[in-house]
Structure formats: C-alpha cells, structure tokens
ZAMARGU-4260 file (C-alpha; in steps of 0.2 Angstrom, whole numbers, plus 5000, padded with zeros to 4 digits):
<rodrens>
0) 5000/5000/5000 | 5014/5012/5005 | 5022/5008/4988 | 5006/5013/4979 | 5004/5029/4989
5) 5022/5034/4984 | 5019/5030/4966 | 5003/5040/4965 | 5012/5054/4975 | 5026/5054/4962
10) 5014/5054/4947 | 5004/5069/4955 | 5021/5078/4958 | 5026/5075/4940 | 5009/5079/4932
15) 5008/5097/4941 | 5027/5101/4938 | 5025/5120/4939 | 5015/5120/4955 | 5026/5107/4963
20) 5042/5117/4958 | 5034/5132/4967 | 5031/5122/4982 | 5048/5115/4982 | 5057/5131/4980
25) 5046/5140/4994 | 5050/5125/5006 | 5068/5123/5001 | 5072/5142/5004 | 5063/5141/5021
30) 5071/5125/5026 | 5089/5131/5020 | 5087/5147/5030 | 5081/5137/5046 | 5096/5125/5044
35) 5109/5139/5043 | 5101/5148/5058 | 5101/5131/5067 | 5120/5130/5064 | 5123/5148/5070
40) 5111/5146/5085 | 5117/5129/5090 | 5135/5134/5089 | 5133/5149/5101 | 5122/5140/5113
45) 5134/5125/5115 | 5148/5135/5122 | 5156/5127/5137 | 5141/5116/5141 | 5152/5100/5141
50) 5162/5104/5158 | 5159/5092/5172 | 5148/5101/5185 | 5147/5116/5173 | 5131/5122/5181
55) 5141/5125/5197 | 5155/5134/5189 | 5155/5153/5190 | 5167/5167/5185 | 5169/5180/5198
60) 5167/5197/5191 | 5167/5215/5198 | 5153/5228/5197 | 5159/5246/5200 | 5148/5261/5203
65) 5157/5278/5203 | 5146/5293/5207 | 5131/5284/5200 | 5139/5278/5184 | 5141/5259/5182
70) 5156/5250/5176 | 5159/5231/5173 | 5175/5222/5174 | 5177/5203/5170 | 5192/5202/5182
75) 5195/5204/5201 | 5209/5211/5212 | 5224/5199/5209 | 5227/5195/5227 | 5209/5189/5230
80) 5211/5171/5223 | 5225/5167/5236 | 5215/5170/5251 | 5198/5163/5246 | 5202/5144/5249
85) 5205/5148/5268 | 5192/5162/5271 | 5177/5157/5260 | 5166/5141/5264 | 5154/5132/5252
90) 5166/5130/5237 | 5172/5114/5230 | 5186/5122/5220 | 5193/5139/5215 | 5206/5143/5202
95) 5214/5160/5197 | 5219/5163/5179 | 5229/5178/5173 | 5228/5182/5154 | 5243/5190/5145
100) 5245/5194/5127 | 5257/5201/5114 | 5271/5189/5118 | 5285/5186/5106 | 5290/5168/5107
105) 5306/5160/5103 | 5309/5141/5102 | 5328/5138/5103 | 5336/5123/5094 | 5346/5119/5079
110) 5335/5131/5070 | 5328/5145/5081 | 5309/5148/5078 | 5300/5164/5082 | 5282/5168/5084
115) 5276/5186/5085 | 5261/5195/5093 | 5255/5178/5101 | 5240/5177/5112 | 5231/5163/5121
120) 5244/5163/5135 | 5238/5163/5153 | 5247/5161/5170 | 5238/5147/5179 | 5241/5131/5189
125) 5234/5114/5192 | 5219/5122/5201 | 5213/5129/5184 | 5217/5113/5174 | 5208/5102/5187
130) 5193/5113/5188 | 5190/5112/5169 | 5195/5093/5168 | 5209/5094/5155 | 5215/5078/5148
135) 5234/5075/5151 | 5244/5068/5136 | 5261/5070/5144 | 5267/5076/5161 | 5260/5076/5179
140) 5244/5084/5183 | 5250/5086/5201 | 5268/5094/5198 | 5268/5101/5181 | 5264/5119/5186
145) 5270/5120/5204 | 5287/5129/5202 | 5290/5146/5193 | 5293/5146/5174 | 5285/5129/5171
150) 5274/5128/5155 | 5260/5117/5150 | 5255/5117/5131 | 5239/5111/5123 | 5242/5097/5110
155) 5240/5108/5094 | 5251/5122/5101 | 5264/5109/5106 | 5264/5102/5088 | 5266/5119/5081
160) 5281/5123/5092 | 5289/5105/5091 | 5282/5097/5075 | 5294/5082/5074 | 5293/5077/5093
165) 5281/5065/5102 | 5272/5073/5117 | 5283/5064/5129 | 5299/5070/5120 | 5293/5088/5122
170) 5295/5088/5141 | 5310/5097/5146 | 5311/5108/5130 | 5313/5127/5132 | 5301/5141/5126
175) 5306/5159/5129 | 5294/5173/5130 | 5299/5191/5125 | 5317/5185/5125 | 5318/5186/5144
180) 5305/5174/5152 | 5313/5157/5150 | 5301/5142/5153 | 5302/5123/5153 | 5289/5112/5145
185) 5282/5101/5159 | 5266/5095/5152 | 5254/5093/5137 | 5235/5093/5138 | 5222/5090/5125
190) 5211/5104/5118 | 5193/5105/5122 | 5183/5096/5108 | 5167/5107/5111 | 5164/5125/5108
195) 5173/5135/5121 | 5178/5153/5126 | 5192/5145/5136 | 5204/5144/5121 | 5221/5146/5130
200) 5234/5136/5122 | 5249/5139/5134 | 5249/5139/5153 | 5264/5147/5162 | 5264/5143/5181
205) 5255/5155/5191 | 5270/5157/5203 | 5280/5164/5189 | 5271/5181/5191 | 5280/5188/5206
210) 5297/5184/5197 | 5293/5196/5182 | 5299/5214/5184 | 5283/5222/5177 | 5272/5211/5187
215) 5281/5208/5203 | 5268/5216/5215 | 5253/5211/5205 | 5248/5197/5217 | 5249/5208/5233
220) 5242/5225/5228 | 5223/5226/5232 | 5222/5244/5226 | 5217/5240/5208 | 5209/5227/5197
225) 5210/5221/5179 | 5200/5210/5167 | 5216/5200/5164 | 5215/5194/5182 | 5201/5181/5181
230) 5195/5170/5195 | 5184/5154/5193 | 5175/5145/5207 | 5165/5129/5208 | 5151/5129/5221
235) 5149/5114/5232 | 5133/5105/5230 | 5119/5114/5240 | 5129/5130/5241 | 5120/5146/5235
240) 5128/5159/5224 | 5121/5173/5235 | 5130/5166/5251 | 5147/5165/5242 | 5145/5183/5235
245) 5142/5189/5253 | 5158/5181/5259 | 5168/5187/5244 | 5163/5205/5246 | 5166/5204/5265
250) 5184/5199/5261 | 5185/5212/5248 | 5180/5225/5260 | 5192/5219/5273 | 5207/5220/5262
255) 5203/5235/5250 | 5212/5252/5254 | 5199/5264/5262 | 5196/5281/5254 | 5185/5291/5265
260) 5182/5304/5252 | 5173/5292/5241 | 5162/5284/5255 | 5144/5283/5249 | 5149/5289/5231
265) 5158/5273/5225 | 5155/5255/5227 | 5164/5239/5222 | 5154/5223/5222 | 5160/5205/5217
270) 5147/5195/5207 | 5146/5177/5202 | 5143/5175/5184 | 5137/5158/5178 | 5149/5149/5166
275) 5134/5147/5153 | 5132/5166/5154 | 5150/5171/5149 | 5148/5169/5131 | 5133/5180/5130
280) 5136/5194/5143 | 5142/5210/5134 | 5144/5219/5150 | 5159/5208/5155 | 5163/5201/5138
285) 5168/5183/5133 | 5185/5177/5137 | 5193/5174/5120 | 5179/5177/5108 | 5167/5191/5105
290) 5151/5190/5116 | 5136/5183/5107 | 5119/5192/5108 | 5105/5181/5114 | 5092/5194/5107
295) 5100/5192/5090 | 5100/5173/5091 | 5082/5173/5096 | 5078/5185/5082 | 5087/5173/5070
300) 5076/5159/5076 | 5060/5170/5073 | 5066/5174/5055 | 5069/5156/5052 | 5052/5151/5059
305) 5044/5165/5048 | 5052/5159/5032 | 5047/5141/5036 | 5029/5147/5039 | 5029/5157/5022
310) 5034/5141/5013 | 5020/5131/5022 | 5008/5144/5018 | 5012/5143/5000 | 5010/5124/5000
315) 4993/5125/5009 | 4986/5139/4997 | 4991/5130/4981 | 4986/5113/4987 | 4969/5118/4993
320) 4967/5129/4977 | 4971/5113/4966 | 4958/5103/4976 | 4945/5104/4961 | 4957/5095/4950
325) 4958/5080/4962 | 4940/5080/4967 | 4935/5066/4954 | 4949/5055/4960 | 4944/5057/4978
330) 4926/5053/4974 | 4931/5037/4965 | 4942/5032/4979 | 4928/5034/4992 | 4916/5025/4981
335) 4928/5011/4980 | 4930/5010/4999 | 4944/5021/5004 | 4942/5028/5021 | 4945/5046/5027
340) 4961/5040/5036 | 4968/5032/5021 | 4965/5047/5010 | 4973/5059/5024 | 4988/5047/5024
345) 4989/5047/5005 | 4990/5066/5004 | 5002/5067/5019 | 5014/5055/5010 | 5013/5067/4994
350) 5017/5081/5005 | 5032/5072/5013 | 5038/5068/4996 | 5038/5086/4991 | 5046/5091/5008
355) 5060/5078/5006 | 5064/5085/4989 | 5065/5102/4997 | 5076/5096/5011 | 5088/5089/4998
360) 5088/5106/4989 | 5090/5115/5006 | 5105/5104/5011 | 5114/5109/4994 | 5109/5127/4997
365) 5116/5128/5015 | 5135/5129/5011 | 5131/5143/4999 | 5122/5153/5011 | 5135/5150/5025
370) 5149/5156/5012 | 5138/5172/5009 | 5138/5175/5028 | 5156/5170/5031 | 5161/5189/5034
375) 5153/5188/5051 | 5150/5171/5057 | 5163/5159/5064 | 5173/5149/5052 | 5169/5134/5064
380) 5151/5135/5058 | 5150/5122/5044 | 5136/5111/5036 | 5147/5096/5040 | 5133/5082/5037
385) 5145/5067/5038 | 5152/5072/5055 | 5136/5080/5062 | 5122/5067/5065 | 5112/5081/5074
390) 5110/5090/5057 | 5103/5074/5049 | 5091/5072/5064 | 5087/5091/5063 | 5082/5089/5045
395) 5072/5074/5047 | 5063/5082/5061 | 5060/5097/5051 | 5054/5087/5036 | 5041/5078/5047
400) 5035/5095/5056 | 5034/5104/5039 | 5025/5090/5031 | 5012/5090/5045 | 5010/5109/5045
405) 5009/5110/5026 | 4999/5094/5022 | 4987/5091/5036 | 4975/5104/5033 | 4974/5101/5014
410) 4973/5083/5017 | 4958/5086/5029 | 4950/5097/5016 | 4952/5085/5002 | 4947/5069/5012
415) 4930/5078/5017 | 4923/5079/5000 | 4907/5069/4998 | 4907/5056/4983 | 4890/5061/4977
420) 4893/5080/4976 | 4910/5077/4968 | 4903/5065/4954 | 4889/5077/4951 | 4902/5091/4949
425) 4894/5101/4964 | 4908/5100/4976 | 4914/5118/4972 | 4898/5127/4970 | 4901/5145/4976
430) 4919/5141/4980 | 4924/5159/4980 | 4914/5161/4996 | 4919/5145/5005 | 4929/5144/5021
435) 4943/5137/5010 | 4944/5153/5000 | 4944/5164/5015 | 4958/5154/5023 | 4968/5156/5007
440) 4965/5175/5008 | 4970/5175/5026 | 4986/5165/5023 | 4991/5177/5008 | 4988/5192/5019
445) 4999/5184/5032 | 5013/5181/5020 | 5013/5199/5014 | 5013/5205/5032 | 5029/5196/5036
450) 5037/5201/5019 | 5032/5220/5022 | 5038/5219/5040 | 5055/5213/5034 | 5056/5227/5021
455) 5052/5241/5034 | 5064/5234/5047 | 5078/5233/5034 | 5075/5251/5028 | 5075/5258/5046
460) 5091/5248/5051 | 5100/5254/5035 | 5094/5272/5039 | 5101/5272/5057 | 5118/5265/5051
465) 5119/5278/5038 | 5114/5291/5051 | 5127/5285/5063 | 5141/5285/5051 | 5137/5301/5042
470) 5130/5312/5056 | 5141/5326/5064 | 5149/5317/5079 | 5158/5333/5084 | 5175/5329/5076
475) 5183/5326/5059 | 5185/5308/5055 | 5191/5308/5036 | 5209/5307/5031 | 5215/5303/5048
480) 5225/5287/5053 | 5231/5282/5070 | 5246/5270/5075 | 5249/5261/5091 | 5267/5260/5095
485) 5274/5245/5104 | 5269/5247/5123 | 5284/5236/5128 | 5297/5247/5119 | 5311/5249/5132
490) 5322/5260/5121 | 5321/5279/5127 | 5317/5291/5113 | 5310/5278/5101 | 5293/5286/5101
495) 5299/5303/5099 | 5310/5299/5085 | 5296/5290/5076 | 5284/5305/5079 | 5297/5317/5072
500) 5299/5307/5056 | 5280/5307/5054 | 5279/5326/5056 | 5292/5329/5044 | 5283/5320/5029
505) 5276/5332/5016 | 5260/5322/5015 | 5256/5324/5034 | 5246/5340/5038 | 5247/5338/5057
510) 5251/5324/5070 | 5248/5322/5088 | 5252/5310/5102 | 5238/5304/5113 | 5230/5290/5122
515) 5216/5284/5111 | 5205/5291/5097 | 5190/5302/5102 | 5176/5289/5099 | 5181/5273/5108
520) 5177/5262/5123 | 5194/5264/5130 | 5193/5281/5140 | 5199/5281/5158 | 5189/5287/5172
525) 5193/5297/5188 | 5183/5305/5202 | 5184/5325/5202 | 5177/5337/5215 | 5172/5355/5212
530) 5168/5367/5226 | 5158/5381/5221 | 5159/5390/5238 | 5142/5383/5244 | 5144/5364/5241
535) 5155/5351/5234 | 5150/5342/5218 | 5159/5326/5216 | 5157/5317/5199 | 5165/5303/5189
540) 5174/5311/5174 | 5179/5301/5158 | 5197/5306/5154 | 5207/5305/5138 | 5225/5311/5135
545) 5233/5321/5121 | 5245/5334/5117 | 5242/5352/5111 | 5238/5346/5093 | 5225/5333/5098
550) 5209/5343/5096 | 5217/5352/5081 | 5220/5335/5072 | 5202/5330/5075 | 5195/5348/5073
555) 5186/5348/5089 | 5180/5366/5093 | 5187/5375/5107 | 5173/5385/5115 | 5182/5394/5129
560) 5199/5396/5137 | 5214/5389/5129 | 5221/5372/5123 | 5231/5361/5135 | 5250/5362/5134
565) 5266/5355/5141 | 5263/5366/5156 | 5248/5356/5160 | 5258/5340/5163 | 5255/5330/5179
570) 5237/5335/5180 | 5239/5353/5183 | 5228/5358/5169 | 5213/5350/5160 | 5201/5353/5146
575) 5183/5349/5149 | 5168/5347/5137 | 5153/5358/5138 | 5142/5343/5146 | 5154/5343/5161
580) 5154/5362/5162 | 5135/5362/5162 | 5134/5348/5175 | 5145/5358/5187 | 5132/5372/5186
585) 5139/5384/5173 | 5127/5391/5161 | 5140/5400/5151 | 5155/5389/5148 | 5167/5404/5149
590) 5163/5405/5167 | 5171/5387/5170 | 5188/5392/5164 | 5200/5395/5178 | 5190/5385/5191
595) 5198/5371/5200 | 5193/5352/5201 | 5203/5348/5217 | 5221/5353/5212 | 5218/5353/5193
600) 5213/5369/5185 | 5201/5370/5170 | 5211/5378/5156 | 5197/5378/5143 | 5181/5371/5137
605) 5179/5361/5121 | 5163/5357/5111 | 5154/5340/5115 | 5158/5325/5104 | 5153/5307/5105
610) 5165/5297/5115 | 5158/5280/5110 | 5145/5274/5097 | 5128/5283/5096 | 5121/5269/5108
615) 5128/5279/5123 | 5124/5297/5127 | 5138/5310/5128 | 5146/5310/5145 | 5156/5322/5155
620) 5174/5321/5148 | 5191/5329/5152 | 5206/5330/5141 | 5223/5329/5150 | 5240/5332/5143
625) 5248/5316/5137 | 5263/5309/5147 | 5278/5300/5140 | 5270/5283/5141 | 5256/5288/5128
630) 5260/5278/5113 | 5246/5282/5100 | 5250/5294/5086 | 5236/5302/5077 | 5240/5308/5060
635) 5229/5320/5049 | 5234/5318/5031 | 5233/5332/5018 | 5219/5330/5005 | 5224/5320/4990
640) 5224/5327/4972 | 5212/5320/4959 | 5219/5302/4955 | 5234/5305/4966 | 5242/5292/4978
645) 5249/5304/4991 | 5241/5294/5006 | 5249/5278/4999 | 5266/5286/4998 | 5264/5294/5016
650) 5259/5277/5024 | 5273/5268/5015 | 5285/5281/5022 | 5278/5279/5039 | 5280/5260/5037
655) 5298/5262/5032 | 5302/5273/5048 | 5293/5260/5058 | 5304/5246/5052 | 5320/5256/5056
660) 5315/5258/5074 | 5304/5242/5077 | 5311/5229/5065 | 5304/5215/5075 | 5286/5222/5076
665) 5273/5222/5062 | 5268/5239/5055 | 5249/5242/5057 | 5238/5257/5056 | 5219/5261/5056
670) 5209/5274/5046 | 5198/5283/5059 | 5183/5283/5048 | 5184/5264/5047 | 5185/5263/5066
675) 5169/5273/5067 | 5161/5261/5055 | 5167/5246/5065 | 5157/5253/5080 | 5141/5248/5071
680) 5147/5230/5066 | 5132/5222/5075 | 5120/5234/5066 | 5128/5230/5049 | 5127/5212/5052
685) 5108/5214/5057 | 5105/5224/5041 | 5113/5210/5031 | 5103/5197/5039 | 5087/5207/5037
690) 5091/5210/5019 | 5093/5192/5015 | 5077/5188/5025 | 5068/5202/5016 | 5073/5195/4999
695) 5069/5177/5003 | 5052/5182/5011 | 5048/5192/4995 | 5053/5178/4984 | 5042/5165/4993
700) 5027/5177/4994 | 5028/5182/4976 | 5030/5163/4971 | 5014/5160/4981 | 5005/5175/4973
705) 5010/5168/4955 | 5003/5151/4959 | 4987/5158/4965 | 4986/5169/4950 | 4989/5154/4939
710) 4975/5145/4948 | 4963/5159/4947 | 4966/5162/4928 | 4964/5144/4925 | 4948/5142/4934
715) 4941/5158/4925 | 4947/5154/4907 | 4929/5152/4900 | 4923/5168/4910 | 4937/5178/4902
720) 4933/5171/4885 | 4915/5176/4887 | 4919/5193/4893 | 4931/5196/4879 | 4917/5191/4866
725) 4905/5203/4874 | 4918/5217/4872 | 4929/5218/4888 | 4946/5226/4885 | 4963/5218/4890
730) 4964/5232/4903 | 4947/5227/4910 | 4952/5209/4911 | 4969/5212/4920 | 4959/5223/4932
735) 4947/5209/4935 | 4960/5196/4938 | 4972/5207/4949 | 4960/5217/4960 | 4957/5204/4973
740) 4975/5199/4976 | 4981/5218/4976 | 4968/5222/4989 | 4975/5208/5000 | 4992/5216/4998
745) 4985/5233/5003 | 4976/5225/5018 | 4993/5217/5024 | 5001/5234/5023 | 4987/5242/5034
750) 4989/5228/5047 | 5008/5228/5047 | 5012/5247/5048 | 5007/5249/5067 | 5015/5233/5072
755) 5031/5238/5062 | 5031/5255/5070 | 5030/5248/5088 | 5045/5235/5084 | 5055/5249/5076
760) 5052/5261/5091 | 5058/5248/5103 | 5074/5244/5093 | 5078/5263/5092 | 5078/5264/5111
765) 5095/5256/5110 | 5102/5272/5104 | 5105/5288/5113 | 5106/5298/5097 | 5095/5291/5083
770) 5087/5295/5067 | 5068/5297/5065 | 5056/5284/5060 | 5050/5293/5044 | 5033/5291/5036
775) 5042/5287/5019 | 5049/5271/5026 | 5031/5264/5027 | 5026/5272/5011 | 5041/5265/5002
780) 5039/5248/5009 | 5020/5247/5004 | 5023/5254/4987 | 5038/5242/4983 | 5028/5227/4989
785) 5013/5233/4978 | 5024/5235/4963 | 5032/5218/4965 | 5015/5210/4967 | 5009/5218/4951
790) 5024/5213/4942 | 5022/5195/4948 | 5003/5195/4943 | 5006/5203/4927 | 5015/5188/4920
795) 4999/5177/4921 | 4985/5190/4920 | 4992/5198/4904 | 4994/5181/4896 | 4976/5176/4901
800) 4969/5193/4895 | 4977/5193/4878 | 4973/5174/4874 | 4961/5171/4860 | 4943/5168/4867
805) 4940/5155/4853 | 4952/5143/4861 | 4943/5144/4878 | 4925/5143/4871 | 4928/5130/4858
810) 4921/5116/4869 | 4905/5125/4872
</rodrens>
C-alpha cells in the first residue's frame, strides 16, 4: 500500500510540475534558512556546556559604581584568589587565571623559531586545569605547574612549536617569552573538543608572576583590578551563589584600601557570573571570543520560523486551490471503499515527498548561504553532514514537522469531499465564498505582512547605520590614521624619533600624540570634586589624553579658554567638554575656565563630541596632557589630488620609519573613519541578515502569489473568453483578475504598519542619538511590495487577458 501511495504521489508531483516546483522552491528556501540559523544558534548555545559540573562553575566578576555611573570588569583584584580557599566556605574548587597577550615567542634549537604577537597565553596552575578537567597527554597533573617558569601546552600548540617530537619528548624543552622569560615544558594537555571561550593554548605557572619585573607586585596589591585577572569558582553541592557573594565581598571590604572621600559615592561589588552566561554577557565580555547576543539569536530563530511558515503557507494555498482537479479522484476512491484516514495518509505522503525534495535542495543550498555570511559568522560553523548526526536528525525532524504543518489541513479538506457531490460536479459550487477561499486569503495576507515587516525593518536599520556613520559626531573623521606604537618598547626616545619622522613628511598635515581616538570604549575614568563655595560636587569624569595638537587633528571646537599644553603635565591643567561644564552648574561655559577640580585647573572648554557609538549618550569628559607613556600617534593627512596616491606614499614612508625603529614588530595602522564604521558592526550584520530575510520572504510570497494567479486564471478561462466576446478590453480583464489579490496586499500593509512602528520604536531605544522613523519608510515599503505583486501578477494576468477567446470557448 505504501508503495502505491508513493507511486501516486510521484505521478501527481510530475503531472503538476510547475505547482510542485513552486512548492519545492518555497519550502527549500525556508528549510535552508532554518538549517543555517540552526547551525549559528546551536554553535553559540553549546559554548562550554560540556564541563563536568558546569552548572556549578562561575566566573567572579566586579561591578563598580562611581558617582552613579556603572562599570563592569570581568576580572578581580589579583590577590583575592589566594585568600579565598582559607576564608570562604561552600566552594568545591577555585582557580585563578591571569591572561597575558602580545608575547614574542622563541623556540631555541638547531634552527631557532620565532612567533610574533602571540595570544592565548595565561598564568595558571593545576587548580585551573583540574577545575576544567583537562585531559593530560604528557606530564604530571600534580607537579607540572608547581614551580616558577614551568609551562603546559595544549596538543595543537605543542605540535606547532615541536612538530617532529612526540608529546613525551617535548617535556624538558625550552620556550622563551619576550626574550627574557625562559620556561620549561612540563606537560601537554588535550584541547577541548566542544565550543569554548576558554581557548588558552599555553599555561605558564601562576607562581611565575612575582618573578617578572613588570608584574612583581601584581599578586599583593589590592588597590586595583583588571579584566586580565580572572577567577573561577565551583560551588559545592547545595551552596547558593548569594551566600558565596556575601563572603567574597566581605573579604574584599576587609582588604581593599579605604578612601574616606569616596564613601557613599563609589561602590565595588563582586558578582558570580554563571559559566553558561560568559559567552553572552556583553557587560563583562567573553574570554577569547566576541560576546554573542541572545536577542540576535532569538531574532534569527524568529526569522527562520517566519520563512518556514511562508513556505508552508504557499503549500497550503496552492494545494487547497488545486483541490478541484483532484475531486473526481477522491470521489472514485471513496466510492471504491477508501476511508478518510487512508486518504489523509495518502495526501500526507505526497506532502512528505515534496518536503524531502525540498530538504535535499536545502542541504545543497546551506553551504552557499554560509559562504555568503562568512564575513561575520565563525569559520567553525559548517554544514558538515557526515560528522554532524544532529544535522541529519534536525532535517528529518524538520521534514516531518513541515510535512504535517503543510499537508494536514489540505489533506483534511480533500478527504472531506462527499462522493455524490463530487461526481455530480457540485463540490465547488460558490467556492469563491467558501471557508477554504477565506483561509487562502488570510494566509496570503499573512505572507505579505511578514514580507512587508522585513522590508520596513531593513530600511530603518540601514537608515540608522547611515545616520550613525554620516552624522556630525563633533570631530573630523576623514583622512586621519592612527598608529599604536609597541607598549613594551624599552628604548628611550624611540617614540619621539618616530613621531618626528612622521611630522616631517610632506603628505602629513598635522600629527599628535595621545592615548586613544575620540570615539572609543577605552577612555579612563577618575573622580573629580568641584567646590563652588556653597557645596562640593563630586562626579565621575571620563578622561582622555593628548598633546596640544590633539583637538586640532580632529578639529574639535574650542569654546572657551585655551588648549592644553606642556605646562599642564602632571594633571595641573585639564580641558573639559561643555556637558561637564553644564553639569558643574555653569550656564556660560566661559565661566568654567580657571576653576579648580581639586588641584587641577580647568584651562578651557571644548565642544561636545561622541566618545563612543551613538548607543551611549555624551558623557562628562576631560582631556589631560599626554605623558611620556602615551603611545598612540594620530595623523591628519593632507587632501589627495584627483587620482593621486599621496596617502599611499605617506603610509609607505611611515612604514619604512617604523621598520627602522621596530624591526621585529609588524607595522599596522587604522583609518579613523573605518574605526567609526566598526562601532556599528552588530547593526551592519543585522542589516545584512534582514536584507537576506527580506529577499527570501519576498521571493516566497511572490511565488505563492504567482501560483494563486495561475490557479485563478485557469479556473476563470471560460469567463474571460465570454467577457472578451462581449467586448471587455485587455485592461478590464487584467483589472478583474488582479483586483482581489492587490487588495490583499494593501490589507497586509494596513495591518503591518502599526506593528512595524512599535517594533522599530523599541529597537531605536538602544540608541541615545538616533534617526527618525520617517513616514516614507512605510510608504516606500508598501509601494515596493505593491509594485512587486503587480509585476508578479502581470505575467499570468496579461497572458490570460490577451489569449484568443475562441480557444477557451471551443468546447462550448
């Protein structure tokens, strides 16, 4: 019987090739999108979910509040991990880990190998390796990281350094960091096989830290904290995170230096962050990967569901529309004794066959879609079907679900036909007013609601990105590059020589030394107090550093007073922005000049500019004179002549000077306008995804519309012939055939507009400075969708309208 069902299903599939093709294309697009989204979502949601007892592992992080402004640090005070085992109860294990990057690594031997700018190195000991259950391939888990300058490598890194040796033979070999830190390999561990943020490849013994000149006091000073100093704890069974946090904060309070002037204004609290939250929390950041956004992932799942629903709607619409062509078959089957259940199973098997073809097509499309998105998804995301049985199970489950969603209702409708009515050709009397017709219309409206929503969202996101990149941010961003000199440069005068060589270039308009660029997330922060004679105003002030040319390079306006100068070194003078001047109570910014913030004098007031992306509001900011440790050089280039290559020559000359002074360092530079654009990488990715979702939803919706137009014109062929014989024009026929479907598109526009406005308004709340939700976004979307619908309908309606009526009336 099943063989007979499949044979009939294949015959029906082949007999209605065009309708079957529309169904396959609609479903395959939806399924391929769902498959790719499943790959992306499953990749992010499986990070670090394989650790034994992972639900009890937490990263200890720090929440700061300075004068009402919140800051989040993914690390702790470096001395904290050493006192926790003796002072805090309720823990099964704890482990410090100190990340260090930018190493230059030397592997001595017959042929010395060097690796520059290397990351993935951490100071740790057996507590860390035991906590995360590393598998040992060589060396001892108990003794490998006990003494200073011992080193444990992961297997891949070990093979990179010692490609010709077995793991046991690597023990005792030497690895030298920055030409001074000589370590001995004492162990090799296996990399984690699952997705993880804990991608450290080299572990230097934690006891090495006090032996390093620039870190010798790191593990004893409680006064500061850094995100590099990470601390993980594993709770004992039955322990509560809140209880552990109380104990940790009590120890922090006991050991942290007291600052009476900050009492009641600044707070520092330790917090336990679950391991499964590390990959998603942008406040603290993931460890060695960019933090994923759960909202984006859920949004992707919604997009995938919508595209699948669109494909299913097409199938339902076209299958129920074709019901009249199978009515006689159903009547005969019922007359010969087929039950309703048998008929439902028959039609579901046909749907499953179509879905299987769509699944195969989707599996072929998935690698192509992944390649198109390769710019912003991890290279680890692949449609690796042979090694991913979960993908095959996902596709099988999807095929079953889609077959049921698409085929159950049409199967129910077709199986309900009464044999007597069918054989008397009365099954479809007044079919235009039946519940089936209304269902088709409702589903068509739903399709275009989804498609128009995507169009509106895409236009708004693109408009906001354009606004963010092109709006006046308060500074110049074109024709400016910046270069970070090596922070570990120990040769006095190197930076000054390099800076002088840059200033001497004819293509350079102006150069400045400073800490970072105007718009970044790297500004420092200090607490300043202003006494107006009546009360003290203590506020947190973001600070940047630069020399006397800094605001000139970026063309930041000076509103009052003077620019900073060498005389303002050692915090004797500061340039503040107008937001801070107004916060201090000065209505006229000129009145702020000469006032003192503690011992620091305000020498001038500059115009406001955005210190970060438009997500954040403009905050109080101060510009201090750059000290000798500031290693970022900001370069304003002269305008290029038409077709000229002055910038290229200037960068080449700067690169040559760099190599003369820093022969072992790679020369790197950044155009400032590119840096600004990178602040909106997430929005650009969202725009790309929405563009693809919009295109796919329009394609599926228009395919469904084309199928319905073909069905409508086929059913009304004789009516069209009669009307033409009675004098109807081609235009009148086209209007007759298109009006109903066009009205459905317009109805979808009316329904979706308020829904889209609400969603857009909520998304725009993520920006402190934003574009407007213009009326033309909705008008353009509606007009565009209407135009595409008319173009889609025109293929079939014009063909039907210009057909010779003799052909359709010949049988009458």
